[in-house]
Backbone as JSON, one array per atom type, in Angstrom:
{
  "sequence": "XXXXXXXXXXXXXXXXXXXXXXXXXXXXXXXXXXXXXXXXXXXXXXXXXXXXXXXXXXXXXXXXXXX",
  "N": [[0.83, -1.19, 0.0], [0.49, 2.19, -0.82], [-0.67, 4.54, -0.08], [-1.62, 6.13, -2.01], [-3.75, 6.8, -4.81], [-4.36, 4.78, -7.74], [-4.4, 6.42, -10.0], [-3.0, 8.69, -9.05], [-0.48, 7.53, -8.68], [0.16, 6.84, -11.31], [0.32, 9.4, -12.49], [2.48, 10.44, -11.02], [4.57, 8.74, -11.9], [4.58, 9.4, -14.63], [5.31, 12.1, -14.46], [7.85, 11.85, -13.36], [9.21, 10.6, -15.47], [8.88, 12.62, -17.35], [10.41, 14.7, -16.19], [12.94, 13.55, -16.43], [13.18, 13.4, -19.25], [13.0, 16.13, -19.88], [15.34, 17.12, -18.74], [17.34, 15.53, -19.88], [17.19, 15.65, -22.63], [16.65, 17.63, -25.63], [14.06, 17.84, -26.38], [10.94, 19.2, -27.5], [8.36, 20.56, -25.41], [5.83, 19.63, -26.12], [6.48, 17.21, -27.38], [7.65, 15.84, -25.25], [5.4, 15.58, -23.62], [3.84, 13.87, -25.23], [5.47, 11.59, -25.23], [5.31, 10.73, -22.62], [2.78, 9.88, -22.5], [0.66, 11.7, -22.57], [-1.57, 13.26, -24.47], [-2.47, 15.86, -24.88], [-0.83, 18.81, -24.91], [-1.37, 21.13, -23.42], [-2.81, 20.2, -21.2], [-0.82, 18.55, -20.13], [1.05, 20.53, -19.38], [-0.44, 21.85, -17.37], [-0.72, 19.78, -15.45], [1.98, 19.25, -14.89], [2.78, 21.75, -13.87], [1.18, 21.86, -11.59], [2.32, 19.77, -10.13], [5.01, 20.58, -9.86], [5.24, 23.33, -9.55], [6.07, 25.06, -11.51], [5.94, 25.77, -15.05], [6.7, 23.28, -17.57], [8.68, 24.28, -19.35], [9.77, 26.49, -17.94], [10.67, 25.18, -15.63], [12.63, 23.49, -16.73], [14.47, 25.42, -17.67], [15.28, 26.59, -15.24], [16.53, 24.39, -14.04], [18.67, 23.96, -15.77], [20.08, 26.33, -15.41], [20.94, 26.03, -12.77], [22.59, 23.89, -12.88]],
  "CA": [[0.0, 0.0, 0.0], [1.31, 3.39, -0.97], [-1.39, 5.72, 0.37], [-1.98, 6.9, -3.2], [-4.62, 6.11, -5.76], [-3.68, 4.34, -8.96], [-4.24, 7.61, -10.85], [-1.9, 9.5, -8.5], [0.76, 6.81, -8.96], [0.43, 6.98, -12.75], [0.77, 10.78, -12.73], [3.83, 10.56, -10.46], [5.5, 8.06, -12.82], [4.67, 10.21, -15.85], [6.07, 13.32, -14.16], [9.26, 11.45, -13.2], [9.74, 10.4, -16.82], [8.92, 13.95, -17.98], [11.59, 15.4, -15.67], [14.1, 12.93, -17.06], [13.24, 13.83, -20.65], [13.27, 17.57, -19.94], [16.75, 17.34, -18.4], [18.27, 14.74, -20.66], [17.0, 15.83, -24.07], [16.19, 18.97, -26.01], [12.73, 17.68, -26.97], [9.93, 20.21, -27.22], [7.42, 20.17, -24.36], [4.78, 18.85, -26.77], [7.01, 15.87, -27.6], [7.78, 15.22, -23.93], [4.04, 15.2, -23.23], [3.45, 12.68, -26.0], [6.29, 10.43, -24.83], [4.86, 10.24, -21.31], [1.41, 9.39, -22.63], [-0.35, 12.75, -22.45], [-1.73, 13.75, -25.84], [-2.77, 17.29, -24.89], [0.27, 19.54, -24.27], [-1.9, 22.06, -22.42], [-3.09, 19.41, -20.01], [0.48, 18.17, -19.58], [1.61, 21.71, -18.71], [-1.19, 22.07, -16.13], [-0.36, 18.72, -14.49], [3.37, 19.47, -14.51], [2.82, 22.95, -13.02], [0.59, 21.48, -10.3], [3.26, 18.89, -9.43], [6.34, 21.15, -9.66], [5.19, 24.76, -9.27], [6.48, 25.81, -12.7], [5.67, 25.11, -16.32], [7.85, 22.46, -17.97], [9.73, 25.11, -19.96], [10.42, 27.25, -16.88], [11.37, 24.21, -14.79], [13.84, 23.07, -17.45], [15.41, 26.54, -17.67], [15.83, 26.72, -13.89], [17.44, 23.26, -13.81], [19.87, 24.2, -16.58], [20.83, 27.43, -14.77], [21.55, 25.6, -11.51], [23.5, 22.75, -13.12]],
  "C": [[0.87, 1.25, 0.0], [0.63, 4.64, -0.41], [-1.8, 6.62, -0.78], [-2.95, 6.09, -4.03], [-3.79, 5.67, -6.95], [-3.42, 5.54, -9.87], [-3.09, 8.49, -10.36], [-0.55, 8.84, -8.8], [1.15, 6.96, -10.42], [0.95, 8.38, -13.05], [2.18, 10.97, -12.2], [4.87, 9.91, -11.38], [5.67, 8.87, -14.1], [5.49, 11.46, -15.6], [7.55, 12.99, -13.95], [9.91, 11.26, -14.57], [9.86, 11.74, -17.54], [10.14, 14.73, -17.49], [12.86, 14.86, -16.31], [14.26, 13.38, -18.51], [13.57, 15.31, -20.77], [14.75, 17.86, -19.66], [17.7, 16.69, -19.38], [18.17, 14.89, -22.16], [16.68, 17.29, -24.35], [14.83, 18.89, -26.7], [11.83, 18.84, -26.59], [8.97, 19.67, -26.16], [6.3, 19.31, -24.95], [5.24, 17.41, -26.99], [7.2, 15.13, -26.28], [6.41, 14.74, -23.46], [3.62, 13.92, -23.93], [4.2, 11.45, -25.53], [5.91, 9.89, -23.45], [3.38, 9.87, -21.32], [0.32, 10.41, -22.44], [-0.44, 13.45, -23.79], [-1.92, 15.26, -25.93], [-1.66, 18.05, -24.17], [-0.2, 20.54, -23.21], [-2.21, 21.37, -21.11], [-1.79, 18.98, -19.33], [1.09, 19.34, -18.8], [0.89, 21.97, -17.39], [-0.81, 21.04, -15.06], [1.06, 18.93, -13.99], [3.47, 20.67, -13.56], [2.26, 22.63, -11.63], [1.6, 20.66, -9.47], [4.56, 19.6, -9.04], [6.38, 22.66, -9.43], [5.61, 25.64, -10.43], [6.02, 25.05, -13.94], [6.88, 24.26, -16.69], [9.0, 23.29, -18.54], [10.5, 25.89, -18.89], [11.23, 26.33, -15.97], [12.68, 23.78, -15.43], [14.89, 24.19, -17.41], [16.06, 26.72, -16.3], [16.83, 25.6, -13.59], [18.75, 23.46, -14.56], [20.73, 25.28, -15.93], [21.55, 26.97, -13.5], [22.52, 24.44, -11.69], [24.91, 23.21, -13.38]]
}
């Protein structure tokens, strides 16, 4: 038992993969969304922002600046 719903677990896994793709590739946000199984880039951005406090593009830029 994880204390999370299946949906929450799926979103967490997708966001982990998205972070990896954002840091390790130069793929566009739309392509990252598609690769983690989210067809709507706008929805992906909303979910990512909810999970991380920034849009995927802003999050990536901040990570690059601090690396």
